[in-house]
Steps between C-alpha positions, in 0.01 A plus 500: 500500500149639457475792256476865596274761350508867415209721607374482142469122529799410287693193624859577591823314567679583822790633290290762317578872540202626302158365406494408132131591478455836673861610534494549876820449692496186714721392787552163666545473876668159557467487880121514481478354146278786381492707182434873516328678211611864495395828342734793435437838659708808579626351828599154374305177467171429678297181540122457502484575875693825469827362641803664342819336388825574324718256305773297666836654422600184309188532289550867431872479420549151361152356423601170656195468728138611507484605861389815671529660845238701684527870423564600860755225573865566573582186302632541148477135392205262493465207738658258252799717414568575868608136534802561277845543657691489173379566146684439171734766368305732270825594324437189289198535273418128494447504875186708464320210329646250746399703803145539373470121465638452851251746645204339324590159636564636850168679514310191385671293771415760766134506397486120489636442849285784633184332377606190691537700823879538497674835543831589337558756777485232771800339667717811466385568145588369157754698298642468148845542350499496119869453428734467204823313450774532242304303244261793458701791644881480471553787744353327806716299740298178514592232248183304569187596693290208623126540531405418856370607841671590824362674812191634324685629192417341166779539245415464133766506230380758249593262215201284599287773342691476173301264280798368299723448802220336700418250223868420454535436873187284500638283223846484655355382829259258335203664668139453395394846615680825586328837541553820697171441680606147585825627655325763707234260625771246589700756700180614670469141620832534678389832650175355639648167613579602865152652534310209351677183601400441862459122463866408475437128542243500222734702279792264561290195425406636158790722390794379708716659769511878447818516710695283253823666383374739231827585329605134483161402358508770228863418410410132465196583287697719258787251484294183457149606397182377661478148642345228290123486531464862620188534282299285740560717805571852372322757284830588328858380487615802699247419774700185570813700592399582862182491710483882514521518118231232480277718720568815295428318174173361640404845634558652156292229336224552754491866392512405131203267549293737714548799268440310177207300637336821625526645148369184339200479736409864441499456124302176512795284391506290818248376751505671840602247768453745788760522776547127566877448452501166321207612288705792372790273411259271314348795315850609396584149379190509277573848369871467429450252213299740284728783615804323357310389191410864431868586508586217268223606262684833463839331460610591852660294776275360770393780734525266801749222417485324836351179640330500837583163652326388823802608708515842330127546559552435872767767505276749323223423750749562784579843352132574452419406857789705640385806306137451612601466865714815483218693338254387764739592781552849361125554461 
């Protein structure tokens, strides 16, 4: 992601609520991937063009987002928060931190797909349920909430935003990488699949038959683990469970690569390959080695612990081409 700036020239993160240099309030609009720099006056907050805003209700009451709404709007929540169907229970203090992490990841995903020409309000609209189960809230009915997607609704188990629980789950599952942002980008891949995959024959040739029995495939995966040699054809072990999961994993990795590469190019850490698809993959392959070495130099795990085999690269190029075609068709 390229950086954003306050009116004073200070570089900002998209999660900032105030400028650390001049103290102005700032607000991030994920649908347009823009940052507003705001002054206070007697009628609310005003930008450099004289447009007036007020804080999103979730910002004013809970400080979990940095969104605003136009002063004359009937809306009470910002464009990002309006995608929520269910939020965590605020009767539990720890959920405030978890919800804030969920919102930050969600807004970054929205901005990322928007830059690529995709719209979270397309296809009936993307919605979010941030749910708890008895592991984090003994008073709820559900014993286990599975993170997933169905009919436009992305469900995220709130425990994924708990650092200790997430790391424990990562180690239990033998995963190389597990983040809230990764989950949300993966589920966004499921949401966009019916809009993006118009070449069913091409998809099937690379990923497999999307109509294969999903429940049977997932049950077999969890019972037996991935098939031998999965590393040669899949970006992750879970991607080998079913063609639709393979697509969603590759879609998430496409977003990981695009967002991180954009940041690296802006800061002069990577060469700019332009828009040529294979050139971008090659630029990423060159950049990811120093990226991981930087992490190791600080005693951290590899930031990107994955190997892009020739088959995986073809799958990423398929995703990239599908996104580009959809963006061109929508203008």
